[in-house]
Backbone bond lengths (Angstrom), bond angles and torsions (degrees), N, CA, C in turn:
res aa  C-N    CA-C-N  psi(-1)  N-CA   C-N-CA  omega(-1)  CA-C   N-CA-C  phi
1 M - - - 1.436 - - 1.602 112.41 -
2 E 1.255 119.64 153.94 1.390 125.23 165.21 1.508 113.72 -122.27
3 L 1.276 116.81 137.54 1.427 122.51 175.10 1.569 110.79 -119.54
4 Y 1.366 114.39 122.48 1.415 122.91 -179.18 1.535 107.18 -91.65
5 V 1.382 118.18 123.97 1.424 120.88 -179.76 1.465 107.57 -134.03
6 D 1.342 118.47 172.26 1.364 122.18 179.30 1.623 111.23 -73.39
7 S 1.254 125.11 148.88 1.354 127.65 -171.78 1.555 113.70 -64.83
8 N 1.406 113.49 -27.42 1.497 114.82 -177.65 1.507 112.40 -98.12
9 Y 1.407 116.40 9.01 1.456 118.77 -176.65 1.558 113.97 48.50
10 V 1.206 118.52 54.74 1.485 120.18 174.72 1.476 112.75 -122.19
11 S 1.310 120.27 -5.86 1.466 118.52 -178.34 1.550 108.71 -70.93
12 P 1.278 120.73 124.26 1.488 121.85 174.04 1.546 113.72 -67.04
13 Y 1.326 119.24 -23.53 1.462 119.39 176.15 1.487 110.77 -79.77
14 A 1.277 121.38 -38.94 1.405 124.31 176.49 1.540 109.63 -69.41
15 M 1.171 121.30 -32.21 1.433 125.88 169.40 1.440 117.14 -59.15
16 S 1.408 114.80 -41.78 1.440 124.91 178.43 1.507 108.05 -60.81
17 V 1.305 122.21 -47.86 1.373 126.54 -171.45 1.590 107.00 -77.29
18 F 1.315 117.14 -36.39 1.468 120.75 175.53 1.480 111.44 -56.01
19 V 1.437 112.69 -49.27 1.575 117.72 -180.00 1.482 104.09 -65.11
20 A 1.311 127.71 -44.79 1.448 124.22 -174.98 1.547 110.82 -56.71
21 L 1.354 116.76 -47.24 1.482 119.35 178.64 1.555 111.02 -62.52
22 H 1.292 123.12 -34.95 1.376 120.36 172.72 1.504 116.15 -73.09
23 E 1.252 118.98 -27.99 1.443 125.92 174.60 1.525 111.70 -63.42
24 K 1.521 108.84 -43.81 1.494 117.69 172.46 1.440 114.03 -73.38
25 K 1.206 120.76 -2.24 1.550 123.39 -176.96 1.541 109.33 52.50
26 L 1.292 115.63 37.58 1.504 123.30 176.12 1.473 113.04 -90.42
27 P 1.441 115.61 122.54 1.386 119.50 173.59 1.536 115.45 -60.18
28 F 1.327 118.26 131.62 1.489 117.40 177.05 1.584 108.14 -152.98
29 K 1.320 114.08 166.65 1.418 117.20 176.47 1.564 104.29 -117.70
30 T 1.341 111.74 134.27 1.553 119.14 178.64 1.558 108.03 -86.64
31 I 1.255 120.62 130.68 1.473 127.67 177.64 1.474 107.44 -121.45
32 L 1.334 113.71 113.85 1.516 122.13 -178.01 1.548 110.58 -85.17
33 L 1.316 112.89 133.44 1.378 125.27 176.99 1.420 113.20 -110.46
34 D 1.289 130.70 123.94 1.426 132.43 170.41 1.497 114.34 -76.88
35 L 1.335 116.03 88.57 1.440 116.87 -170.75 1.651 115.65 -68.10
36 A 1.291 108.05 -28.01 1.449 111.32 174.65 1.464 117.19 -68.83
37 S 1.343 116.45 -9.13 1.514 115.77 176.00 1.453 108.88 -105.51
38 G 1.321 120.39 10.68 1.378 124.45 178.21 1.557 118.20 81.07
39 A 1.355 119.31 24.72 1.353 129.45 -170.14 1.596 108.54 -72.43
40 A 1.271 115.49 -20.46 1.512 123.47 176.73 1.656 108.32 -70.61
41 S 1.252 115.04 -27.43 1.439 113.54 177.63 1.502 116.27 -92.82
42 A 1.248 115.80 -5.73 1.545 117.45 -178.47 1.505 111.51 -55.63
43 P 1.282 117.89 143.65 1.453 118.80 -173.16 1.508 112.66 -65.02
44 Q 1.222 119.91 -32.48 1.544 120.35 175.70 1.564 110.88 -59.01
45 F 1.389 115.63 -51.02 1.409 122.27 -179.08 1.630 112.50 -69.23
46 A 1.309 116.40 -35.96 1.395 120.32 174.89 1.611 116.69 -64.82
47 K 1.212 113.49 -20.42 1.458 115.10 168.36 1.419 118.77 -72.71
48 L 1.299 113.75 -23.65 1.559 125.61 -174.45 1.495 105.86 -92.54
49 S 1.389 121.34 -37.11 1.400 125.63 -164.15 1.625 105.68 -121.01
50 I 1.204 116.60 103.01 1.505 119.68 -178.95 1.561 108.27 -57.87
51 T 1.368 112.90 -35.87 1.593 121.20 -174.41 1.495 111.29 -87.58
52 H 1.265 117.30 -6.76 1.623 126.21 -175.12 1.548 106.50 53.67
53 R 1.504 116.40 44.81 1.429 112.87 -171.72 1.489 103.70 -134.99
54 V 1.447 119.55 160.38 1.258 121.77 168.82 1.529 109.05 -105.23
55 P 1.376 120.51 147.43 1.381 123.27 9.98 1.541 111.04 -85.85
56 T 1.468 112.32 152.46 1.484 115.09 166.61 1.462 104.47 -127.30
57 L 1.372 115.98 141.96 1.378 121.41 176.28 1.534 109.68 -108.05
58 V 1.180 119.30 138.17 1.518 122.64 169.33 1.499 105.30 -114.35
59 D 1.461 117.88 122.68 1.377 120.29 170.98 1.554 105.15 -129.68
60 G 1.326 111.41 109.52 1.431 128.06 -171.75 1.534 108.80 50.72
61 D 1.428 123.81 -111.60 1.388 125.85 -176.47 1.479 111.31 -94.86
62 F 1.357 116.82 7.83 1.577 119.43 -171.88 1.654 103.55 -115.38
63 S 1.252 115.92 124.90 1.345 119.03 170.30 1.537 114.68 -118.10
64 L 1.342 119.53 155.73 1.454 121.71 -166.41 1.618 105.54 -156.78
65 S 1.447 109.53 135.55 1.459 110.96 167.43 1.424 108.49 -121.74
66 E 1.431 116.30 -173.62 1.399 124.24 -170.90 1.474 115.66 73.97
67 S 1.336 115.97 108.36 1.532 119.43 -165.00 1.568 115.54 -58.89
68 S 1.140 118.51 -41.52 1.543 121.75 -176.14 1.601 105.01 -69.38
69 A 1.236 115.96 -38.60 1.575 117.19 179.26 1.593 110.73 -65.57
70 I 1.490 110.24 -34.86 1.450 112.76 177.61 1.528 113.12 -73.71
71 T 1.263 115.38 -38.80 1.521 116.14 178.28 1.561 111.58 -67.45
72 E 1.293 117.65 -38.33 1.450 119.20 174.78 1.604 112.69 -63.59
73 Y 1.268 112.44 -35.20 1.461 118.71 -178.92 1.596 111.32 -66.14
74 L 1.414 109.48 -42.98 1.445 119.68 -176.74 1.587 106.78 -67.42
75 D 1.314 114.85 -41.89 1.476 116.12 -178.09 1.551 112.29 -65.06
76 E 1.332 115.25 -34.77 1.394 119.26 -169.86 1.572 110.09 -88.60
77 T 1.325 113.75 -14.90 1.520 118.00 -175.83 1.506 114.24 -102.44
78 Y 1.327 114.41 -31.39 1.524 124.11 -170.75 1.515 110.69 -118.49
79 P 1.430 114.84 143.98 1.444 121.91 174.93 1.544 106.49 -78.38
80 G 1.443 111.96 -174.99 1.342 114.50 175.99 1.628 107.74 105.41
81 Q 1.351 115.30 -164.91 1.430 118.35 -171.60 1.506 112.34 -61.62
82 A 1.429 119.03 124.84 1.386 117.83 -177.74 1.444 114.44 -63.05
83 L 1.169 119.01 138.73 1.499 122.54 173.79 1.421 115.78 -92.40
84 Y 1.382 119.57 -24.29 1.351 128.40 172.08 1.532 113.56 -123.49
85 P 1.390 120.49 150.10 1.391 118.85 -177.67 1.562 109.44 -69.38
86 V 1.319 116.32 151.93 1.427 123.14 -175.07 1.490 107.52 -80.84
87 E 1.362 118.36 -38.44 1.526 113.93 179.45 1.595 109.96 -70.61
88 K 1.400 109.54 140.08 1.510 117.95 -164.85 1.661 111.54 -62.33
89 K 1.225 117.01 -38.45 1.540 114.86 -173.93 1.536 104.29 -76.54
90 N 1.340 123.69 -41.36 1.429 121.28 173.07 1.548 115.68 -53.42
91 R 1.397 107.63 -43.97 1.634 117.00 -176.18 1.499 102.99 -60.45
92 A 1.382 118.91 -54.28 1.432 122.62 179.11 1.479 112.87 -50.97
93 R 1.357 116.27 -48.28 1.558 122.03 178.01 1.652 107.92 -55.28
94 A 1.334 118.78 -52.22 1.517 120.35 174.75 1.521 109.42 -48.45
95 R 1.299 116.66 -48.74 1.477 116.13 -170.71 1.646 110.35 -72.38
96 Q 1.319 108.54 -27.97 1.492 112.30 174.56 1.514 112.00 -71.85
97 V 1.208 120.47 -39.49 1.482 121.59 173.41 1.530 112.37 -60.28
98 Q 1.252 113.86 -44.92 1.488 113.75 -179.68 1.558 111.59 -66.39
99 A 1.379 119.57 -43.11 1.477 121.60 173.70 1.429 110.47 -52.71
100 W 1.355 116.84 -48.63 1.500 123.93 -173.44 1.414 106.95 -58.88
101 L 1.221 122.03 -53.56 1.534 128.51 -168.68 1.543 106.71 -68.45
102 R 1.467 118.54 -26.99 1.455 115.32 -178.97 1.570 107.47 -90.75
103 S 1.260 123.61 -8.97 1.493 120.82 -178.96 1.417 114.56 -120.29
104 D 1.296 121.91 6.82 1.440 121.06 178.95 1.524 108.54 -131.43
105 F 1.316 112.13 -177.99 1.553 117.28 171.11 1.611 115.68 72.09
106 M 1.353 114.82 27.57 1.488 116.18 -174.92 1.474 109.72 -60.51
107 P 1.332 120.18 -36.42 1.545 112.65 178.90 1.472 114.67 -61.75
108 I 1.471 118.12 -37.43 1.437 121.35 -179.19 1.702 103.05 -67.41
109 R 1.319 114.97 -48.18 1.421 116.34 -174.51 1.539 110.73 -57.96
110 S 1.334 117.18 -38.40 1.384 123.83 179.04 1.590 117.05 -70.36
111 E 1.288 115.24 -44.08 1.343 122.44 177.60 1.463 122.53 -85.42
112 R 1.260 109.64 -19.86 1.492 119.66 177.70 1.474 109.25 -133.40
113 S 1.343 117.73 66.97 1.384 122.14 -178.94 1.608 113.39 -62.91
114 T 1.145 116.12 168.13 1.510 112.60 -176.53 1.557 108.71 -73.71
115 L 1.289 124.74 -1.08 1.433 122.15 164.65 1.642 113.14 -53.19
116 V 1.227 110.45 -36.17 1.498 112.98 -175.94 1.580 109.11 -66.75
117 L 1.372 115.04 -22.69 1.441 119.16 -177.47 1.645 107.01 -76.10
118 F 1.168 117.83 -29.35 1.502 119.83 -167.42 1.549 112.54 -123.52
119 Y 1.444 116.66 -15.95 1.460 114.19 177.52 1.431 115.99 -124.69
120 G 1.318 117.03 -1.46 1.532 122.14 175.28 1.624 107.21 117.62
121 P 1.454 106.70 168.91 1.470 113.08 -165.79 1.549 107.88 -80.09
122 S 1.316 108.74 166.00 1.534 117.65 170.76 1.542 110.01 -96.87
123 A 1.314 118.30 140.75 1.352 123.56 -178.56 1.549 115.65 -85.99
124 I 1.286 113.20 -2.04 1.532 117.69 -177.53 1.527 109.21 -91.02
125 P 1.367 117.67 122.31 1.370 124.24 -176.67 1.653 111.51 -61.15
126 L 1.256 115.47 149.73 1.503 115.65 -179.78 1.487 108.59 -68.09
127 S 1.399 112.68 143.51 1.474 122.80 175.14 1.550 106.80 -68.81
128 A 1.337 106.68 166.23 1.502 114.87 173.03 1.549 114.61 -54.32
129 E 1.354 112.47 -41.05 1.405 120.32 -179.94 1.535 109.71 -64.83
130 A 1.282 113.57 -41.23 1.520 113.59 -176.58 1.599 108.84 -72.78
131 Q 1.286 114.02 -30.85 1.503 119.54 178.63 1.477 107.41 -63.15
132 I 1.371 120.80 -45.07 1.416 121.54 -176.13 1.600 107.18 -67.00
133 A 1.331 117.08 -40.04 1.432 121.14 175.20 1.537 111.39 -54.64
134 A 1.306 112.03 -45.46 1.525 122.12 -171.95 1.686 101.26 -62.97
135 Q 1.205 118.32 -51.78 1.348 122.02 -177.95 1.630 116.00 -53.57
136 K 1.316 106.42 -41.39 1.502 118.51 173.48 1.519 111.36 -60.95
137 L 1.375 115.72 -48.13 1.435 122.49 174.94 1.597 111.86 -56.94
138 F 1.323 119.74 -44.76 1.492 126.99 -172.82 1.571 102.25 -69.67
139 A 1.326 113.21 -41.49 1.609 109.30 179.82 1.511 112.47 -66.07
140 G 1.261 113.04 -46.51 1.484 115.30 -179.35 1.449 115.76 -64.68
141 A 1.350 117.43 -39.22 1.609 120.27 171.59 1.435 112.77 -61.50
142 S 1.284 117.34 -37.24 1.526 124.59 -170.91 1.501 101.76 -70.62
143 E 1.409 119.59 -42.00 1.389 120.18 -175.42 1.521 114.28 -69.34
144 L 1.488 108.76 -33.36 1.551 116.00 179.07 1.530 105.72 -67.41
145 L 1.222 128.89 -30.22 1.422 133.57 -168.63 1.531 108.78 -104.06
146 S 1.350 118.54 5.33 1.479 118.94 -172.91 1.475 114.03 -69.04
147 H 1.337 117.97 -15.96 1.394 125.99 179.13 1.477 115.54 -71.05
148 G 1.398 115.85 -10.13 1.368 119.22 174.57 1.514 115.94 92.90
149 G 1.329 114.65 -18.38 1.481 118.36 -177.97 1.639 107.96 -75.70
150 P 1.399 110.30 164.23 1.465 117.97 -177.11 1.487 116.34 -70.92
151 Y 1.349 118.64 -15.13 1.474 126.63 -173.01 1.532 114.35 -123.17
152 V 1.253 117.42 169.35 1.546 124.90 -175.66 1.546 102.75 -58.30
153 C 1.373 113.85 -47.48 1.542 121.08 -175.98 1.485 111.87 -97.50
154 G 1.271 122.00 31.56 1.492 124.97 168.48 1.644 103.38 97.34
155 K 1.384 115.06 -117.93 1.404 124.74 -174.47 1.539 111.80 -86.43
156 E 1.413 117.99 -10.17 1.323 117.79 -164.54 1.590 108.18 -108.07
157 W 1.317 120.53 118.60 1.496 121.75 -177.64 1.591 103.91 -76.50
158 C 1.404 109.67 144.30 1.341 117.25 174.06 1.585 105.70 -143.06
159 I 1.356 117.96 172.23 1.442 125.07 -172.92 1.653 108.10 -64.82
160 A 1.334 115.12 -24.08 1.435 121.06 -178.58 1.642 109.60 -65.09
161 D 1.328 109.18 -29.05 1.570 109.20 -177.90 1.643 102.67 -69.44
162 V 1.300 122.06 -34.95 1.464 117.48 -176.97 1.445 108.67 -69.12
163 D 1.396 120.38 -38.40 1.355 124.90 -169.06 1.691 104.19 -69.94
164 L 1.244 113.30 -36.07 1.567 118.98 -177.09 1.483 107.22 -70.12
165 A 1.435 114.15 -44.19 1.491 116.07 178.91 1.559 112.94 -63.57
166 I 1.244 118.93 -31.59 1.397 125.62 177.54 1.580 106.48 -57.39
167 M 1.379 114.37 -58.70 1.519 119.41 -176.10 1.557 108.25 -60.65
168 L 1.280 116.10 -42.50 1.528 118.41 -177.03 1.602 106.92 -60.09
169 N 1.320 116.34 -50.67 1.385 125.99 -171.38 1.628 114.50 -62.87
170 R 1.296 110.48 -14.38 1.495 118.40 174.99 1.528 105.45 -65.05
171 L 1.305 119.12 -28.67 1.426 127.59 -176.28 1.530 108.27 -103.54
172 V 1.236 119.99 -41.32 1.447 121.53 -178.23 1.505 110.51 -65.08
173 L 1.281 119.29 -52.27 1.417 119.90 -175.02 1.479 112.31 -78.20
174 N 1.351 122.74 -2.67 1.455 126.76 178.01 1.615 101.57 -92.39
175 G 1.248 120.73 -19.26 1.415 119.41 -178.50 1.478 110.18 98.43
176 D 1.298 124.33 9.17 1.416 125.24 -177.16 1.521 109.61 -79.15
177 A 1.214 122.87 158.72 1.513 127.46 -173.64 1.521 106.08 -70.76
178 V 1.278 119.36 120.69 1.539 134.71 167.89 1.312 120.69 -129.64
179 P 1.408 120.29 131.10 1.431 117.67 177.25 1.470 115.83 -54.63
180 E 1.379 113.68 142.72 1.414 122.12 -164.93 1.495 110.48 -63.48
181 H 1.286 122.73 -34.54 1.515 124.27 -178.95 1.559 108.37 -67.89
182 L 1.304 113.74 -31.20 1.532 114.30 177.47 1.460 108.64 -80.35
183 V 1.269 124.54 -37.86 1.404 125.28 172.72 1.598 113.98 -57.16
184 N 1.343 115.28 -36.98 1.390 118.38 175.53 1.576 114.92 -67.13
185 F 1.424 108.31 -44.99 1.507 115.27 177.41 1.513 111.86 -56.88
186 A 1.382 116.43 -47.70 1.420 122.40 179.43 1.480 115.20 -60.09
187 S 1.332 115.29 -42.88 1.439 125.59 -177.96 1.591 108.41 -63.29
188 R 1.380 114.66 -46.66 1.525 116.90 178.07 1.496 114.20 -56.85
189 Q 1.420 114.36 -44.25 1.344 117.15 177.82 1.619 114.32 -61.92
190 W 1.277 110.53 -39.14 1.454 116.83 -179.66 1.505 116.87 -65.27
191 E 1.288 118.36 -12.79 1.409 124.43 176.06 1.508 111.51 -103.06
192 R 1.280 123.01 2.41 1.380 127.07 166.33 1.506 112.63 -54.89
193 A 1.406 119.50 134.93 1.474 121.17 -169.31 1.541 108.25 -61.06
194 S 1.321 118.08 -39.97 1.486 116.55 -175.49 1.455 107.62 -75.77
195 V 1.289 124.80 -25.35 1.550 124.43 178.57 1.568 103.39 -72.14
196 R 1.288 120.98 -46.28 1.426 121.99 177.04 1.530 118.24 -53.69
197 L 1.194 112.57 -34.19 1.540 113.41 174.79 1.520 113.78 -59.30
198 W 1.315 111.51 -38.22 1.482 109.10 176.61 1.587 110.66 -81.66
199 V 1.242 119.74 -46.06 1.456 123.50 175.05 1.561 116.06 -41.68
200 D 1.373 110.10 -46.63 1.383 119.96 -175.24 1.431 118.77 -89.03
201 Q 1.261 117.13 6.31 1.531 125.96 170.94 1.544 107.76 -56.51
202 E 1.431 114.98 138.62 1.386 122.43 169.30 1.482 117.51 -66.90
203 R 1.231 123.56 124.85 1.514 125.35 -173.28 1.463 110.55 -120.47
204 A 1.331 120.75 149.52 1.405 126.38 -178.86 1.525 107.49 -70.07
C-alpha cells in the first residue's frame, strides 16, 4: 500500500488514516506531497485521487481519497484492530462524530489550524465566533463521554476518538481554556502509540 500525505505532516485527515493503518498493522509506504507547490494537481496524482486531496490510499489497483472513506474501507477489508465498533448503534455514532468534525467548527479550524499541534501555539485570542464554536464542541464532546467510559463509544476505542482528540487539541495544545475532563481525554489519545508515530515525525 501507499499513503499520500502532506509533506509537513500537518493534515488531520492524513493523520487519521496513518493512525488507522498502524492500528491495523498493515505495511505501507508514505509518500509526501508538497501541497504548496501544487503537487496535488499534478497529472500523475490526479489519476490516483479523484478529489486531488490528501490523504489518498493506493491498495494494489485501487485508489481512494477522503479519510473516513479510507478508514471504513480498511476496516471492512482487513482483519486486526477494529477501527469502528461492531455494534451498529455505536458504529453509527462513530461515523456521526467523524462527519460532524469534518463539516463543522470552521472558526476553530481557521484560528487554530493544525499548525498549533505540531509547530507551536498562536498568540491571537479566539474570536467571539470561535469561542461559540468551542462551547458547542465542549458540549457535544461532554455528551459523547457522559457514559463515563474512556472512549466515545464507551470501553471500545475507535478511530473517531483520535479525530475528536485532534479537534480538542487544537485548543488544548494552544493553551486555550478547555474543560479538564476533555483535556484528559485528548491527552490520553495523544499518547496512543499509533498517534505518537505521527506526532513525533520530523517536520521542516
